[in-house]
N, C-alpha and C positions, 0 to 999 in steps of 0.2 A: 040827313044830305052831310057826303063826305068833304070837309075843308084840301079840296086838291093845292090849292096855291098852298095850307100854312106847312103840305103835308112835306112839296118840293125843298119847301127852303129848310127842314130838318131834312131833310136828305142829304142834297147840296153840304152844310155842316157838317151831318158823322161821316161827307164819302172824304172829304178835304180829309177830318184828321185817321180815316186810312193811307194817304194821299192816292185814294182811288178816282171813279168818274161816275156821269149817272149816261145809263145808256139811254134809259127810257123810264118815263113813269105812266103811267095809264091806266085810266078809271074804267073797271072789267064790273059793270051792272051797278047798280046803288051802292054795295057797301062792301067790293073790292078791291083793294088797289095793287097793281102791281109794277112789285118795282128792280127795276133791270141792270144792276149798278159791278162794275169791274177794276182795273188797277194794269197798269203798265208789262207788270209780272204778270197776273193772273190774278183772280181774286181767287181768295183762302177761302177754306167756312168759316175759322177765326173771325173774320174780318166781317162777314157777310151775320155772325152773331154778334161781333161788335155795334153792328150799325142797326138790331134790330133790336138791341140791346137804349141803343138813343133812341129810337123810337118809341119804345117803350113807355123811356122814360118822361119821352118831351109828353103823350100820350094814353096818358097810363088810364083810361076810358074804352082806347079804341077797341077791344075784342067788345065789347059790349055794343058798340054803334057800326063797327066796319074791321076789315081786317087789312093787312097788309100780308105781301107776299113777297120773301125779298131776294134776292137771285139772280145770277153769273145769265146774262146774254147767251151762250152755253152752243156749244159745233154746228154748223148749219145754218146761225139765225143770218139776218140781214142784218149786212154791216150799218149800221145807225148816228154814229158819233164821227168826226175829224179825227179824233185820238186814238180808236178800234183802229180807223186805214193807221198811223203810224204807228201802235202799236206790231201789225201783219205785217210790218217790211219783210220781207226774202218768204215771204209765206206765198203760197198758191191761191188763186184771187178771180171769182168765175164772177166776171160781171155783164150784166145785164141791162141793156143802153135804153132809151127814152124812146128812141127805133123800135125798141124787140132785140134785136141782133147783140147776140154773146159774143163775149169779148174772154177768153182764159187765157191768164202769163202769169209771171212773178211779179210778186209786189219793192218796185224795187227804190220806189222814191213819194212824196207826199210836200205837196205845197200847201199855200191856203184855198186856193183853186182847181186843182191837177191831181190825178193820181199815174202816176210816169208802170207801168207795163212792161217786160219786157217776154217778147212772145219769142220760143221759139217753132219752127218750121219742122219738119224730118219730110228729104225726099225720098226719098228709089227710085236711083236709075242704073239701071244692069246686076242689081243685085247690089248696089251698093247707097247705103245711107249715105244719106250726109246732112247736116242741122245747120239751119240758118239764126240769126236772131234778131229779132231788132226791136224798137224798143219804140214802146205807143204814149201820149197821152191823154188823156182823158178823162176830161172838165167834169167837176161832181156836178153842173149843170148838167150832163146829160148820164149820169150814171141813172133811174131805176133801183136796181139792185145790184148789194155785193156780196159774197158768201164763198169763207176762208172755205177749198178744197183740198177733203183730210189726204194727206199723201200718207199713203206705204212702207 
């Protein structure tokens, strides 16, 4: 059986060395641990390798009993921790609220209790388009899922 708490402690220590943070640690089955990590500037492959080597050093027999998969959250994955929101200020965000409604806007501000989005409303009237922008504060407690939207 995997000692998930000891892995969490080691991962926390390892990500501090790269100025990173843990997004999630989850047990998949009985013998695989998935670890998602990131940094404020975006995780680089060499940083993932450093964390992997750190864990191999602290768990020399891990490959005999279980495997640890380390990666970044990846594009299109829901935001899970506060630091991810802060990292993504300025980006387009789609939020699914607890009541099922959806809101899409530019992430402009993050506090400990809410996020603020700038919502752009485009209106067409007699062939003329106009845009209004409003700010909306959404408490973290009301967010079911938040995903950064890819812009081209």
